[in-house]
C-alpha positions as CSV (number, residue, x, y, z in Angstrom):
1,M,-14.8,27.3,130.2
2,A,-14.4,24.8,127.7
3,S,-14.7,20.8,129.4
4,S,-12.3,18.5,128.0
5,S,-14.9,16.2,126.0
6,N,-16.1,19.4,124.3
7,L,-12.1,20.1,123.8
8,E,-11.5,16.7,122.1
9,H,-15.2,17.1,120.0
10,H,-13.4,20.5,118.5
11,K,-10.4,18.0,117.4
12,L,-12.2,15.6,115.9
13,T,-14.5,18.2,114.4
14,R,-11.0,19.4,112.9
15,F,-9.7,16.4,111.7
16,L,-12.8,15.2,110.0
17,F,-12.8,18.6,108.3
18,T,-9.8,17.5,107.5
19,I,-9.6,14.8,105.8
20,S,-12.9,16.1,104.0
21,V,-11.2,18.7,102.3
22,F,-8.7,15.9,101.2
23,I,-11.1,13.9,99.7
24,T,-12.8,17.6,98.0
25,A,-9.5,17.9,96.5
26,T,-8.4,15.1,95.0
27,S,-12.0,14.9,93.2
28,V,-11.6,18.3,91.8
29,L,-7.8,17.4,90.8
30,A,-9.3,14.1,89.2
31,V,-11.9,16.0,87.4
32,Y,-9.3,19.0,86.6
33,T,-7.0,16.6,85.1
34,T,-9.4,15.4,82.8
35,I,-10.8,18.3,81.1
36,M,-6.9,19.3,80.8
37,T,-6.2,15.8,78.9
38,T,-9.1,16.3,76.6
39,H,-8.4,20.3,76.0
40,Y,-4.4,19.8,75.5
41,G,-4.0,16.3,74.5
42,I,-1.4,14.9,77.7
43,K,-1.3,12.1,79.4
44,K,-3.4,12.2,82.5
45,D,-1.4,9.8,84.1
46,D,1.6,12.5,84.5
47,I,-0.7,15.0,85.3
48,Q,-2.9,13.4,87.8
49,A,0.7,11.6,89.7
50,R,2.3,15.0,90.2
51,S,-0.9,16.7,91.0
52,I,-1.9,13.8,94.4
53,T,1.9,13.5,95.3
54,H,2.2,17.3,96.2
55,L,-0.6,17.4,97.3
56,V,-0.6,14.1,99.7
57,K,2.9,16.0,100.4
58,S,1.5,18.6,101.7
59,Q,-1.1,17.3,103.2
60,V,0.9,15.2,105.7
61,R,2.7,18.3,106.8
62,T,-0.5,19.7,107.7
63,T,-1.4,16.8,109.5
64,N,2.6,16.6,111.3
65,V,1.5,20.3,112.1
66,V,-2.2,19.0,114.0
67,I,-1.0,15.9,115.7
68,R,1.9,18.3,117.4
69,N,-0.3,21.5,117.9
70,C,-2.4,18.5,119.6
71,Y,0.1,16.9,122.0
72,L,2.5,19.8,122.4
73,P,0.0,20.6,125.7
74,V,0.3,16.9,126.8
75,M,4.2,16.9,126.9
76,K,4.3,20.1,128.7
77,T,2.4,18.7,131.5
78,G,5.8,17.5,133.4
79,P,5.9,14.5,135.6
80,I,3.4,13.0,137.9
81,P,4.5,13.7,141.2
82,I,4.5,10.8,142.9
83,S,5.9,11.8,146.5
84,K,5.2,14.9,148.8
85,K,6.8,16.3,151.6
86,C,5.1,15.4,155.6
87,T,4.8,19.4,156.8
88,L,4.8,17.7,160.1
89,C,7.7,14.9,160.4
90,K,9.0,16.7,157.3
91,S,10.3,13.3,155.3
92,V,9.2,12.7,152.0
93,K,7.1,9.9,151.2
94,L,4.9,8.5,149.2
95,L,1.5,10.0,147.9
96,N,-0.1,7.1,149.2
97,Q,0.7,7.2,152.3
98,F,-1.4,10.3,152.6
99,E,-4.7,10.7,153.4
100,I,-7.0,12.3,150.3
101,D,-7.6,15.9,150.9
102,D,-10.1,17.2,148.0
103,K,-9.9,20.4,149.4
104,A,-5.5,20.6,148.8
105,K,-4.4,21.5,145.9
106,D,-2.9,17.9,144.9
107,K,-5.8,16.2,146.3
108,H,-3.5,14.7,149.4
109,A,-3.5,15.9,152.8
110,A,-0.3,17.7,154.1
111,I,0.8,15.5,156.8
112,C,0.5,11.7,156.2
113,K,-0.5,9.1,158.2
114,D,1.8,8.3,160.5
115,C,1.7,11.6,161.5
116,V,-1.9,11.4,162.2
117,T,-2.0,8.2,164.1
118,K,0.7,9.4,166.0
119,Q,-1.5,12.4,166.9
120,S,-4.7,10.8,167.8
121,H,-2.2,8.5,170.3
122,A,-1.4,11.9,171.7
123,L,-4.9,13.5,171.9
124,E,-6.1,10.3,173.4
125,N,-3.3,10.3,176.2
126,I,-3.7,13.4,176.9
127,S,-7.6,13.4,177.4
128,E,-7.3,9.9,179.7
129,W,-4.6,12.2,182.0
130,L,-7.0,14.4,182.2
131,N,-10.3,12.2,182.8
132,A,-7.7,10.7,185.3
133,V,-7.2,13.9,187.6
134,D,-10.3,15.2,188.0
């Protein structure tokens, strides 16, 4: 599976390739219009202006498509969650109210910190009661 740095490098390479194609095409058009002016005796500025205008418009369309394709996946990811429902007390709380759990899909524990504290106090009380009975 490709990492994000490889994907970013690929996008950068594609962008630089597009720029180099643009520069090469502009150079070819300059040479072509020079040949056309000497052969047909027409004004070089008119041909170059029309050619470059056409080239720039096509490059703008291509760049817009590339930008749209780069940012479309970012727009489809949806909002970043800021709250979660505790499985024990069933209340919705902010993510900072949950412990970090690397094994969970959202990297937060299923039980909030308050419920964990209550459970630990209950276990301590039970252990104290069992020690008192013995």
